[in-house]
DRENTIZA-347659 format. One record per residue: residue in three letters; y, x, z of N, C-alpha, C, O in turn. Coordinates in steps of 0.05 Angstrom, whole numbers, padded with zeros to 5 digits, always signed. Each point is the difference from the previous one (the first is absolute). Example, Ala and Ser with C-alpha at 12.3 -4.5 7.8 and 13.67 -1.06 7.14 Angstrom:
% residues 2
ALA-00114+00264+00156+00024-00018+00000+00024+00018+00000+00000+00021+00013
SER+00021-00028-00027+00024+00016+00001+00022-00015+00014+00022+00010+00004
END
This chain:
% residues 325
MET-00024+00017+00000+00024-00017+00000+00025+00018+00000+00003+00016+00018
LYS+00014-00020-00038+00024+00016-00002+00023-00013+00016+00001-00024+00003
LYS+00017+00041+00006+00026-00009+00011+00021+00010-00019+00003+00024-00005
ILE+00012-00043-00006+00019+00007-00021+00028-00010+00008+00002-00023+00010
ILE+00018+00039-00014+00027-00009+00003+00011-00006-00028-00002+00017-00018
ILE+00013-00040+00015+00012-00007-00026+00030-00002+00004+00010-00015+00017
TYR+00005+00031-00031+00029+00002+00004+00015-00011-00025-00008+00007-00023
GLY+00028-00023+00027+00016-00009-00022-00009-00026-00012+00006-00006-00023
ILE-00020-00011+00039-00011-00024-00012+00020-00023-00001+00000-00016-00019
GLY+00018+00014+00039+00020-00021-00001-00011-00027-00006-00020-00009+00011
LYS+00034-00005-00030-00008-00027-00007-00025-00003-00015-00011-00022-00004
GLU+00000+00044-00006-00026-00001-00015-00024+00002+00019-00021+00009-00009
PHE+00024-00017+00034-00020+00004+00020-00027-00011-00009-00021+00013+00002
ASP+00020-00038-00012-00025-00013-00007-00015+00016-00021-00025+00002+00001
TYR+00040+00008-00021-00013+00015-00021-00013+00025+00011-00024+00006-00006
TYR+00038+00010+00022-00011+00025+00010-00022-00006+00021-00020+00015+00001
TYR+00023-00035+00014-00020-00007+00020-00027-00006-00014-00021+00010+00008
ASP+00022-00027-00029-00024-00007-00015-00013+00025-00013-00024+00003+00000
LEU+00041+00014-00010-00009+00024-00014-00016+00018+00020-00022+00009-00006
TYR+00034-00003+00029-00012+00018+00019-00023-00013+00015-00018+00014+00010
LYS+00018-00040-00008-00022-00014+00013-00026+00005-00015-00021+00002+00012
LYS+00023+00001-00039-00023+00005-00016-00012+00028+00006-00023+00005-00007
LEU+00039+00012+00019-00011+00027+00008-00014-00001+00027-00009+00021+00010
ASN+00006-00045+00001-00013-00004+00026+00013+00018+00021-00013+00014+00015
ALA+00040-00014-00015+00015+00018+00018+00011-00015+00024+00006-00024-00002
SER-00003+00038+00024+00016-00010+00021+00028+00010-00004+00004+00022-00011
PHE+00016-00038+00018+00027+00005-00009+00019+00007+00023-00002-00011+00022
LYS+00020+00028-00029+00025+00002+00016+00022-00002-00021+00002+00016-00019
ILE+00015-00036+00022+00020-00007-00020+00028+00009+00010+00007-00005+00023
VAL+00008+00018-00040+00027+00008+00007+00020-00018-00014+00000-00001-00024
GLY+00016-00013+00039+00022-00016-00011+00025+00017-00003+00011+00010+00019
CYS-00003-00006-00044+00022+00019-00005+00026-00013-00010+00021+00012+00000
TYR-00023-00037-00009+00024-00014-00011+00010-00019+00022-00013-00019+00007
ASP+00037+00025+00003+00011-00017+00021+00002-00029-00007-00005-00018+00016
LYS+00012+00012-00042+00004-00027-00008-00026-00016-00001+00000-00024+00000
ASN-00023+00038+00000-00026-00013-00001-00016+00003+00026-00022-00010+00001
ILE+00034+00022+00018-00016+00006+00024-00009-00025+00015-00022+00000+00012
GLU+00038-00021-00013-00009-00025+00013-00024-00011-00014-00020-00008+00014
GLN+00020+00007-00040-00022-00010-00015-00025+00018+00004-00022-00010+00003
LEU+00027+00036-00003-00022+00019+00004-00013-00003+00027-00024+00001+00003
ASN+00041-00004+00018-00011-00004+00027-00017-00026+00001-00021+00000+00013
LYS+00030-00021-00026-00015-00025+00000-00027+00004-00014-00021-00009+00011
LYS+00021+00022-00034-00025+00005-00014-00019+00018+00016-00024-00005+00001
ALA+00035+00025+00011-00016+00018+00016-00013-00014+00023-00024+00004+00006
LYS+00039-00022+00007-00011-00015+00023-00023-00018-00010-00020-00003+00013
GLU+00025-00010-00036-00021-00018-00011-00026+00015-00006-00022-00011+00003
ASN+00025+00035-00012-00024+00016-00008-00009+00021+00020-00016+00017-00005
LYS+00028-00019+00029-00007+00018+00022+00003+00029-00008-00018+00017+00005
LEU+00041-00011-00017+00006+00027-00008+00022+00012+00017+00015-00014+00014
ASP-00014+00040-00014+00021+00014+00016+00024+00006-00017-00002+00003-00025
ILE+00026-00003+00037+00024+00009-00013+00009+00026+00014+00002+00001+00024
LEU+00003+00019-00040+00009+00025+00011+00029+00006-00009+00008-00010-00021
THR+00006+00024+00037+00026+00010-00009-00004+00024-00019-00023+00010-00002
TYR+00044-00002-00011-00002+00023-00018-00010+00025+00015-00018+00014-00009
GLU+00030-00009+00033-00009+00023+00015-00028-00002+00010-00015+00020+00000
GLU+00007-00043+00008-00028-00004+00009-00019+00005-00023-00022+00011+00004
MET+00030-00018-00028-00017+00005-00024-00003+00031-00003-00023+00009-00005
LEU+00045+00006+00007-00002+00029-00004-00017+00013+00021-00013+00020-00005
GLU+00014-00031+00029-00014+00012+00023-00029-00009+00003-00015+00011+00016
CYS+00007-00032-00030-00026-00012+00003-00022+00020-00004-00001+00013-00021
LYS-00017-00010+00040-00021+00020-00001-00027-00011-00008-00018+00016-00007
ASP+00014-00042+00007-00026-00011-00004-00003-00015-00026-00017-00018-00002
CYS+00033+00026-00018-00003-00014-00026-00010+00020-00021+00004+00024+00002
ASP-00017-00035-00022-00011+00016-00022+00020+00007-00021-00003+00018-00016
GLY+00025-00033+00016+00020+00005-00021+00022-00019+00000-00001-00022+00012
ILE+00023+00030-00025+00023-00017-00005+00001-00006-00029+00001+00018-00017
TYR-00001-00043+00010+00001-00008-00028+00027-00013-00005+00006-00022+00011
VAL+00010+00034-00028+00028-00008-00004+00001-00019-00024-00012+00005-00021
ALA+00027-00026+00025+00001-00021-00021+00021+00005-00021-00001-00012-00022
THR+00020+00030+00027+00022+00005-00020+00005+00029-00002-00002+00015+00019
LEU+00009-00006-00043+00007+00028-00005+00024+00008+00017+00003+00024+00007
GLN+00014-00043-00001+00025+00006+00014-00006+00015+00026+00016+00017+00009
TYR-00038-00024+00004-00005+00012+00026-00021+00022+00000-00004+00014+00020
TYR-00010-00010-00042-00022+00019-00001+00008+00028+00008-00011+00012+00018
GLN+00031-00001-00032+00009+00027+00005+00012+00003+00028-00004+00020+00014
GLU+00019-00040-00006+00013+00000+00026-00021+00003+00023+00003+00018+00017
ILE-00023-00034-00018-00020+00000+00021-00017+00025-00001-00007+00012+00020
LYS+00001-00003-00045-00016+00024-00003+00015+00024+00013-00013+00016+00013
MET+00039-00014-00018+00015+00022+00011+00001-00001+00031-00002+00020+00013
GLU+00005-00044-00003+00000-00004+00030-00027+00009+00012+00000+00013+00021
LEU-00022-00019-00034-00026+00008+00010-00004+00030-00001-00011+00012+00018
ILE+00022+00000-00040-00002+00029-00002+00015+00014+00022-00009+00019+00012
LYS+00033-00029-00006+00017+00010+00022-00015-00001+00027+00003+00018+00016
LYS-00018-00040-00013-00014-00004+00026-00027+00014+00000-00014-00001+00021
GLY+00007+00014-00043-00026+00013-00001-00024-00018-00002-00022+00007+00007
GLU+00028-00032-00015-00022-00020-00002-00014+00004-00027+00012+00005-00020
ASN-00039-00008+00021-00015+00003-00025-00013-00026-00008-00019+00000-00017
LYS+00027-00022+00028-00012-00026-00007+00007-00006-00029+00021+00008-00010
ARG-00039-00022-00003+00003-00006-00028+00023-00020-00004+00002-00020+00015
ILE+00014+00025-00035+00020-00019-00009-00003-00004-00030-00002+00020-00015
ALA+00001-00045+00007-00005-00005-00029+00015-00024-00008+00006-00018+00015
LEU+00000+00017-00041+00013-00023-00012-00023-00015-00015-00004+00003-00024
PHE-00010-00020+00040-00024-00013-00010-00021+00020-00008-00021+00002+00013
SER+00026+00014-00033-00019+00018-00011+00014+00027-00006+00017+00001-00018
GLU-00024+00019+00032+00011+00027-00005-00006+00009-00029+00016+00012-00013
LEU-00041-00018+00005-00008+00007-00027+00018-00013-00021+00009+00013-00019
LEU-00004-00039+00022+00017-00014-00019+00028+00011+00001+00012+00004-00021
PHE-00002+00000+00045+00027+00011+00003+00003+00026-00015+00019+00005-00014
GLU-00039+00013+00019+00001+00026-00014-00003-00003-00030+00014+00014-00015
THR-00031-00032+00006-00003-00005-00028+00025-00010-00013+00008+00009-00022
ILE+00006-00027+00036+00025-00011-00010+00021+00022-00002+00014+00002-00020
MET-00012+00015+00041+00021+00020+00000-00005+00022-00021+00018+00012-00010
LYS-00044-00008+00003-00006+00019-00021+00005-00010-00028+00008+00015-00018
ASN-00012-00041+00014-00001-00011-00027+00021-00021-00007+00004-00005-00024
CYS+00009-00006+00044+00016-00024-00006+00030+00003+00007+00014-00020-00001
THR-00005+00043+00009+00028+00003+00010+00020-00004-00023+00023-00007+00006
ASP-00031+00011-00031+00019-00003-00022-00003-00027-00014+00012-00004-00022
VAL-00027-00014+00034-00005-00026-00013+00025-00017-00001+00014-00003+00021
LYS-00008-00008-00044+00023-00018-00003-00009-00028-00007+00011-00020+00009
ASP-00032+00018-00025-00011-00026-00008-00029-00002+00007-00016+00017-00008
ALA+00009-00037+00025-00027-00002+00009-00010-00029+00000+00017-00019+00002
ILE-00043+00015-00004-00012-00027+00002-00025+00002+00017-00015+00019-00002
ASP+00011-00040+00018-00023-00003+00017-00017-00022-00013+00008-00023-00001
ILE-00032+00030-00008-00018-00020-00012-00017-00013+00021-00015+00014+00015
GLY+00017-00040-00012-00016-00014+00019+00011+00001+00028-00013-00007+00020
GLY+00037+00017-00017+00012+00004+00026+00010-00027+00011-00002-00021-00012
PRO+00013+00022+00036+00007+00024+00015-00023+00010+00017-00021-00014+00004
SER+00024+00038+00007-00020+00012+00017+00013+00015+00023+00018+00016-00004
GLY-00028-00021+00028+00011+00014+00023-00003+00030-00001+00016+00015+00011
VAL-00037-00006-00025-00005+00029-00001+00023+00014-00015+00004+00024+00003
PHE+00010-00038-00020+00022+00012-00016+00027-00002+00013+00020+00006-00013
LEU-00018-00014+00038+00026-00002+00013+00016+00027-00001+00024+00000-00005
PRO-00038+00023+00009+00015+00025-00002+00012+00004-00028+00022+00010-00003
LEU-00037-00019-00018+00010+00002-00027+00023-00019-00004+00020+00007-00012
TYR-00023-00032+00021+00022-00019-00003+00026+00010+00013+00022-00002-00011
ASN-00025+00014+00035+00023+00012+00013+00014+00021-00016+00024+00003+00000
LEU-00041+00013-00014+00011+00023-00015+00014-00009-00025+00022+00009-00006
ILE-00034-00028-00009+00011-00006-00027+00020-00024+00001+00016-00003-00019
LYS-00017-00013+00041+00020-00021+00005-00001-00024-00019+00005-00023+00009
LYS-00013+00027-00034-00002-00022-00019-00026+00002-00015-00009+00022-00007
ILE-00003-00045+00001-00026+00000-00013-00004-00026-00015+00011-00021+00008
ASP-00026+00022-00030-00009-00024-00014-00028-00007+00010-00015+00017+00010
ILE+00008-00042-00012-00026-00010+00009-00013-00015-00023+00013-00015-00014
ALA-00039+00019+00010-00016-00016-00019-00024-00012+00014-00015+00014+00012
ASN+00013-00040-00015-00023-00015+00011-00010-00020-00021+00016-00010-00016
TYR-00042+00004+00017-00011-00019-00020+00012-00028+00003-00002-00016-00018
SER+00013+00010+00042+00011-00026+00005+00020+00002+00023-00003+00017+00017
ASP+00024-00034-00018+00018+00000+00023-00008-00021+00021+00015-00005+00019
ASN-00039-00006-00023-00011-00019+00019-00027+00010+00008-00021-00013-00006
ASN+00020+00035+00020-00025+00012+00008+00001+00009+00029+00020-00005+00014
LEU-00041+00018-00005-00002+00008+00028+00020+00022+00007+00005+00005+00024
TRP+00006+00008-00044+00019+00022+00005+00026-00008-00013+00011+00015-00016
ALA-00001-00039+00022+00022-00012-00015+00026+00015+00005+00004+00014+00020
LYS+00014-00018-00039+00027+00013+00001+00015-00007+00026+00014+00017+00011
THR-00017-00042-00002+00015-00008+00024-00009+00017+00024+00017+00007+00017
ASP-00043-00001-00015-00010+00017+00022+00012+00028-00002+00007+00012+00020
PHE-00004-00003-00045+00011+00027-00004+00029+00001+00011+00007+00018+00014
GLU+00008-00038-00021+00028+00000+00008+00003-00002+00031+00018+00011+00011
LYS-00036-00026+00001+00001-00004+00029-00007+00025+00015+00013+00009+00019
ILE-00035+00004-00028-00011+00023+00015+00012+00026-00009+00005+00018+00017
TYR-00001-00014-00043+00008+00026-00010+00029+00002-00008+00011+00021-00006
GLY+00003-00044+00007+00028-00001-00008+00018+00021+00013+00017+00012-00013
PRO-00022-00007+00040+00017+00020+00013-00003+00029-00011+00017+00017+00005
TYR-00039-00012-00020-00006+00027-00009+00006+00005-00030+00006+00023-00007
VAL-00007-00043-00009+00003+00005-00029+00011-00025-00014-00005-00023+00009
GLU+00019+00027-00030+00011-00021-00016-00017-00005-00024-00007+00019-00015
ILE+00000-00044+00009-00015-00006-00024+00020-00001-00023+00018-00017+00000
LYS-00022+00034-00020+00017-00002-00024-00009-00022-00018+00016-00017-00009
LYS-00042+00017+00002-00011-00020-00017-00028-00008+00010-00014+00016+00012
TYR+00008-00042-00016-00027-00010+00007-00013-00010-00025+00009-00020-00012
PHE-00031+00033+00004-00014-00008-00025-00025-00017+00007-00017+00008+00016
ASN+00016-00031-00029-00024-00017+00002-00020+00009-00021-00005-00015-00019
ASN-00005+00039+00022-00018+00011-00020-00027+00009+00012+00000+00010+00023
ASP-00021-00015-00037-00026+00010+00009-00001+00030-00002+00013+00012-00018
ALA-00028+00001+00035-00001+00030+00000-00011+00011-00025+00005+00023-00007
THR-00021-00039-00008-00011+00009-00025+00017-00006-00024-00007+00007-00023
ASN+00029-00021+00028+00018-00007-00023+00029-00003+00011+00009-00021+00006
LEU+00004+00044-00005+00028+00001+00009+00018-00006-00023+00016+00016-00009
LYS-00019-00041-00001+00012-00008-00026+00031+00000+00000+00012+00003-00021
ASP+00000-00005+00045+00029-00001+00001+00013+00027+00005+00024+00002+00005
ILE-00040+00019-00005+00010+00027+00006-00003+00018-00024-00022+00002-00012
SER+00043+00011+00005+00000+00018-00023-00015+00026+00006-00004+00008+00023
ASP-00003+00006-00044-00013+00026+00003+00020+00019+00014+00024-00002-00002
ALA-00036+00021+00017+00015+00022+00012+00024-00009+00016+00022+00009-00004
SER-00027-00028+00022+00022-00012+00016+00003+00013+00027+00022-00002+00012
TYR-00043+00015-00002+00001+00008+00028-00007+00030+00005-00016+00012-00015
ASP+00029-00001+00036-00008+00027+00009-00025-00002+00018-00015+00020+00002
LEU+00011-00043+00010-00022-00003+00019-00012-00028-00003+00014-00020+00001
VAL-00040+00019-00003-00016-00025+00003-00018+00004+00024-00016+00019+00001
CYS+00018-00037+00018-00016+00002+00024-00016-00025+00004+00008-00022-00008
SER-00031+00024+00021-00017-00023+00005-00019+00006+00023-00013+00021+00000
SER+00012-00039+00019-00017+00004+00023-00019-00023+00004+00009-00023+00001
ASN-00035+00029+00000-00020-00020+00006+00001-00023-00020-00002-00023+00007
THR+00007+00030-00032+00001-00020-00022-00021+00005-00021-00012-00019-00010
LEU+00007+00044+00003-00018+00007-00022-00028-00012+00004-00012-00009-00020
GLU+00002+00008+00044-00027-00010+00005-00001-00031-00004-00022-00011-00004
HIS+00045-00002+00003+00001-00029-00005+00001-00007-00029-00001-00023-00008
ILE+00002+00043-00009+00003-00004-00029-00027+00003-00014-00014+00020+00003
ALA+00007-00041-00019-00026+00001-00014-00002+00022-00021-00022+00010-00005
ASN+00044-00003-00007+00001+00020-00021+00020+00022+00007+00022+00001-00012
PRO-00029+00016+00031+00020+00020+00010+00010+00020-00021+00023+00008+00001
LEU-00040-00001-00020+00009+00020-00020+00021-00013-00018+00020+00013-00008
LYS-00023-00038+00002+00020-00014-00016+00027-00001+00015+00021+00004-00011
ALA-00023-00009+00037+00024-00001+00017+00013+00028+00001+00024+00002-00004
LEU-00040+00019+00008+00011+00026+00002+00014+00010-00026+00020+00014+00001
LEU-00031-00023-00023+00013+00007-00026+00028-00013-00001+00019+00011-00010
GLU-00017-00036+00020+00026-00013+00001+00019+00014+00019+00024+00004-00006
TRP-00034+00005+00029+00017+00014+00019+00010+00027-00012+00022+00008+00004
LYS-00040+00005-00019+00008+00025-00013+00021-00006-00022+00019+00015-00003
ARG-00023-00037-00011+00019-00007-00022+00028-00002+00010+00019+00008-00013
VAL-00015-00020+00037+00027-00006+00010+00012+00025+00014+00023-00001+00009
LEU-00039+00022-00006+00010+00025+00012+00015+00017-00020-00008+00001-00023
LYS+00029+00012+00032+00013+00019-00017-00017+00025-00002-00018+00005+00017
SER+00023+00012-00036-00013+00026-00002+00006+00016+00025+00023+00003+00007
GLY-00044+00008+00006+00004+00014+00025+00001-00018+00024+00003+00010+00022
GLY-00006-00036-00026+00001-00019+00022-00025+00001+00017-00021+00011-00008
ILE+00023-00022+00033-00021+00002+00020-00013-00027+00003+00013-00021+00002
LEU-00040+00021+00000-00016-00023+00006-00012+00005+00027-00017+00018+00004
LEU+00025-00034+00016-00010+00003+00028-00017-00024+00006+00009-00023+00001
ILE-00035+00028+00004-00019-00021+00004-00015+00004+00027-00009+00021+00007
PHE+00008-00043+00009-00016-00001+00023-00023-00020-00004+00006-00023-00008
VAL-00031+00031+00013-00022-00019+00000-00015+00004+00026+00000+00021+00012
PRO-00013-00042-00002-00013+00002+00026-00024+00018+00001-00015+00002-00019
ASN+00012+00012+00042-00024+00014+00006-00021-00021+00008+00004-00014+00021
LYS-00025+00011-00036-00018-00023+00004-00012+00000+00028-00008-00022+00009
ASN+00005+00045+00003-00012+00001+00027+00016-00014+00021-00010-00004+00022
PHE+00035-00003-00028+00017-00013+00019+00009-00028-00010+00020-00010+00009
THR-00036-00001-00027+00006-00027-00010-00026-00016-00001-00021+00010+00008
TYR+00023-00034-00017-00024-00017-00003-00016+00008-00024-00020-00014-00007
ASP+00027+00035-00007-00016+00011-00022-00020+00021+00010-00014+00012-00016
ARG+00012-00007+00042-00015+00023+00009-00030-00001-00007-00013+00021-00001
ASN+00002-00045-00004-00028-00002-00008-00004+00001-00030-00023-00002-00010
ARG+00044+00004-00006-00002-00001-00029-00002+00029-00011+00008+00019+00013
ASP-00019-00017-00037-00001+00026-00014+00027+00005-00014+00015-00019-00006
TYR-00009+00044+00002+00023+00007-00015-00003-00008-00029-00022+00000-00011
THR+00044-00007-00002+00000-00008-00028+00000+00025-00017+00018+00017+00003
ALA-00037-00014-00021-00001+00023-00018+00021-00002-00021+00008-00022-00008
PHE+00003+00045-00001+00020-00001-00021-00010-00013-00025+00015-00014-00014
ASP-00041+00018+00007-00011-00013-00024+00003-00030+00001+00004-00013-00020
HIS-00007+00002+00044+00004-00029+00003+00029-00008-00005+00005-00020-00013
LEU+00013+00035+00024+00029-00005-00005+00006+00001-00030+00015-00016-00011
LEU-00027+00036-00003+00005+00003-00028-00012-00023-00016+00012-00010-00019
ALA-00036+00001+00027-00012-00023-00013+00017-00025+00003+00003-00016-00019
ASP+00009+00012+00043+00017-00023+00004+00024+00002-00018+00010-00021-00011
TYR+00001+00045+00007+00023+00003-00019-00009-00006-00028+00014-00015-00014
ASN-00036+00027+00005-00009-00004-00028-00006-00029-00006+00002-00009-00023
ASN-00011-00005+00043-00008-00029-00003+00024-00018+00006-00003-00025-00001
ASP+00026+00037+00006+00025-00015+00005-00004-00022+00022+00007-00023-00004
ILE-00020+00031+00026-00005-00018+00022+00027-00010+00011+00019+00015+00003
GLY-00018-00041+00003+00024-00013+00011-00003-00007+00029-00021+00004+00012
GLU+00043-00015-00001+00000-00006+00029-00017-00024+00007-00004-00005+00024
SER-00007-00010-00043-00018-00022+00006-00029+00011+00005-00017-00016+00008
ASP+00013+00041-00012-00027+00012+00002-00010-00001+00029+00014+00007+00019
LEU-00039-00016-00016-00012-00002+00027-00026+00015+00001-00019-00006+00015
TYR+00017+00027-00031-00025+00016-00001-00008+00011+00027-00024+00000+00007
HIS+00044+00007+00009-00006+00013+00026-00002-00021+00023-00005+00008+00023
LEU+00007-00033-00029+00001-00020+00021-00025+00000+00018+00002+00000+00024
LYS-00025+00000-00037-00026+00000+00016-00001+00024+00018-00007-00003+00024
GLU+00012+00027-00034-00001+00024+00016+00020-00001+00023-00007+00006+00023
VAL+00031-00015-00028+00021-00001+00020-00008-00020+00022+00002+00007+00024
VAL-00012-00030-00031-00008-00020+00021-00023+00010+00016+00000-00003+00025
GLU-00020+00015-00038-00024+00009+00014+00005+00024+00018-00013+00002+00021
LYS+00031+00015-00029+00004+00026+00015+00024+00000+00018+00006+00020+00013
THR+00009-00041-00012+00024-00001+00017-00007-00013+00026-00010-00023+00001
ASP+00015+00037+00021-00003-00011+00027+00024-00019+00005+00023+00009-00002
ILE-00029-00034+00009+00022-00019+00004+00019+00008+00022+00024-00004-00003
GLU-00034+00016+00024+00018+00009+00021+00019+00022-00010+00023+00000+00006
ASP-00034+00018-00023+00016+00021-00012+00022-00013-00018+00023+00008+00002
PHE-00031-00027-00018+00018-00013-00018+00023-00013+00015+00023+00003-00007
ASN-00030-00018+00027+00021-00015+00015+00019+00019+00015+00023-00007+00006
PHE-00033+00031+00001+00016+00019+00015+00022+00010-00019+00023+00004+00009
PHE-00029+00002-00034+00019+00012-00018+00015-00020-00018+00022+00005-00009
SER-00033-00028+00005+00011-00019-00020+00021-00018+00012+00000-00007+00023
VAL+00019-00001-00041+00020-00019+00008-00010-00029-00001+00012-00018+00012
LYS-00035+00015-00025-00013-00026-00001-00027+00002+00015-00014+00020-00005
LYS+00007-00039+00022-00024+00001+00016-00021-00019-00011+00007-00021-00011
VAL-00032+00028+00015-00022-00017-00008-00020-00002+00023-00002+00017+00017
LYS-00014-00039-00017-00019-00005+00022-00027+00011-00006-00015+00007+00019
ASN+00008-00005-00044-00027+00009-00007-00001+00010-00029+00021-00001-00014
ARG-00044+00010+00005-00003+00011-00027+00006-00021-00022+00012+00006-00020
GLU-00021-00030+00025+00004-00021-00020+00030-00006-00004+00009-00003-00022
GLU+00005+00002+00044+00029-00004-00002+00014+00024-00013+00019-00003-00016
HIS-00030+00027+00022+00011+00025-00013-00005-00002-00030+00018+00006-00016
LYS-00042-00014+00008-00007-00002-00029+00018-00021-00014+00010+00004-00021
ASN-00007-00027+00034+00017-00021-00012+00029+00009-00003+00013-00007-00020
MET-00003+00022+00039+00027+00011-00002+00003+00019-00024+00019-00002-00015
LEU-00039+00020+00013+00002+00021-00021-00005-00011-00028+00008+00012-00019
GLU-00020-00035+00017-00003-00013-00026+00027-00008-00012+00002-00005-00024
GLU+00018+00004+00041+00027-00006-00009+00017+00026-00002+00024+00000+00001
ASN-00039+00022-00005+00014+00026+00001+00022+00005-00020+00019+00014+00005
GLU-00022-00026-00029+00020+00004-00020+00027-00010+00010+00021+00010-00008
LYS-00022-00030+00026+00025-00011+00011+00009+00015+00025+00024+00005+00003
ILE-00043+00003+00014+00008+00012+00026-00001+00030+00001+00013+00013+00017
ARG-00029-00001-00034-00003+00030-00003-00008+00013+00027+00011+00021+00007
MET-00030-00033+00007-00009+00011+00025-00023+00020-00002-00004+00017+00017
MET-00012-00020-00039-00025+00016-00002+00006+00029-00007+00017+00006-00016
HIS-00032+00012+00029+00000+00028-00008-00021+00002-00022-00024+00002+00006
HIS+00033+00000-00031-00019+00003-00022-00015+00027+00001-00024+00002-00004
HIS+00040+00018+00011-00010+00028-00002+00004+00015+00026+00018-00006+00016
VAL-00035+00026-00012+00001+00017+00024+00004+00029-00010-00018+00011-00013
PHE+00041+00001+00019+00007+00026-00011-00007+00023+00018+00000-00002+00025
ASN-00006+00025-00037-00001+00025+00014+00015+00021-00017+00009-00007-00022
PHE-00007+00031+00032+00016+00020-00015-00013+00007-00027+00014+00007-00019
GLU-00040-00008+00018-00014+00007-00025+00009-00020-00022+00008+00009-00022
SER-00009-00034+00027+00009-00020-00020+00029+00002-00006+00009-00004-00023
LEU+00008+00010+00043+00028+00002-00004+00008+00024-00017+00017-00001-00017
ILE-00031+00024+00022+00006+00024-00016-00009-00003-00029+00013+00009-00018
LEU-00036-00022+00014-00009-00006-00027+00019-00019-00014+00005+00002-00024
THR+00006-00020+00040+00020-00019-00011+00025+00015-00009+00011-00006-00021
ALA-00002+00025+00038+00024+00016-00007-00004+00015-00026+00017+00002-00017
LYS-00041+00010+00014-00007+00015-00024+00001-00019-00024+00010+00007-00021
TRP-00021-00031+00024+00000-00020-00022+00028-00008-00008+00006-00004-00023
LEU+00011+00002+00043+00028-00007-00004+00017+00023-00012+00022-00004-00009
ASN-00034+00028+00010+00014+00024-00008+00025+00005+00017+00022+00005-00010
MET-00026-00008+00037+00022+00005+00019-00008+00022+00019-00024+00003+00006
SER+00043+00013+00003-00005+00022+00019-00003-00011+00028+00015-00017+00009
VAL-00035+00028+00005-00004-00007+00028+00017+00019+00018-00006+00024+00001
LEU+00026-00035+00012+00016+00016+00018-00011+00001+00028+00003+00020+00014
SER-00017-00041-00006-00010-00002+00027-00023-00020+00001+00002-00022-00013
ALA-00023+00028+00028-00022-00019+00005-00009+00005+00028-00016+00019+00005
GLU+00025-00035+00014-00006+00005+00028-00008-00025+00015+00008-00022-00008
LEU-00023+00026+00029-00008-00022+00017+00020-00003+00023+00005+00019+00015
ASP+00006-00042-00012+00019-00006+00021-00015-00011+00023-00008-00024+00000
ASN+00003+00040+00021-00016-00008+00022+00014-00019+00019-00013-00013+00017
TYR+00039+00010-00020+00014-00019+00017+00000-00028-00013-00008-00019+00014
CYS+00016+00017-00039+00000-00026-00013-00027-00007-00012-00004-00022-00010
HIS-00015+00040+00011-00027-00004-00011+00001-00007-00030-00013-00019-00009
ASN+00029+00034-00005+00002-00004-00029-00006+00026-00015+00002+00022+00012
LEU-00009-00024-00037+00000+00023-00018+00027+00001-00013+00009-00020-00013
CYS+00005+00042+00015+00027+00003-00011-00002+00017-00025-00010+00023+00001
PHE+00018-00034-00023-00004+00012-00027+00027+00001-00014+00013-00020-00004
VAL-00004+00045-00003+00026+00003-00013-00004+00013-00027-00012+00022-00003
LEU+00021-00036-00018-00002+00010-00028+00027+00004-00013+00020-00013+00009
LYS-00019+00030-00029+00025+00005-00014-00005-00004-00030-00020+00009-00011
LYS+00038-00024-00002-00002-00005-00028+00009+00024-00017+00000-00001-00024
END
């Protein structure tokens, strides 16, 4: 059981609380915004959480780490800890992602998040300030209204495209310095077709930043990895989002308790799970494919893109894959 201090949460308490609850962590919460402290105290009391002052946070000896919610405070707290000789971990959600962003994305002017928004990209949103969003529908589980409510303080939406990931029909070639996508590719029946579209809208020298889940920490843990040959066959056969080829495997190998832990939609049993996924073209809940680095690297070769980074993020439990056009 981890003890985590979360700093900088303010009015986004519910979002961060739900995120860290999934880590099965015990919490110490730091309220840092005076204007929200009353609300924060109320939420903390409801959830039996502690509120620490800023100094108490710096002095806390029994926590595994401080996870900072905004870039604004990251360097400040890190310097304070160095001065005090503290070696406790401080991270902006994911140190790996933060380092990846600082290496590859500091000069980004035009960016789009495919299938967003995603909490894992908050450091990126803070850095670039403005971003476009593309989703297959504006009436989905990751709707634009949720984005504005939760992520609005961190980034401004320039444009919102109602485009499928495999057909960015409203976006011109070479429009972006950065295309990013987190936990989306596995939901796409024809990922190679999608990735060709993402490459198309990238400028020459542009960065493609992809996060896909580490199957061992999701409800895919009992499934086999998808071979690249299978991905290629799906592309050659022009498989569409109505495809349910993987439905039987997904239903049989998904533990319902696992699914309900990670999913925004809950089911009571396998039959209910199956019935829900039969509507997948509409809801896009199914993980068609299970990725590993072998399939991703073969995919990069097929795309004729350079691999800048391929690393396992042990905090967010994702495979982080960075390509250059």
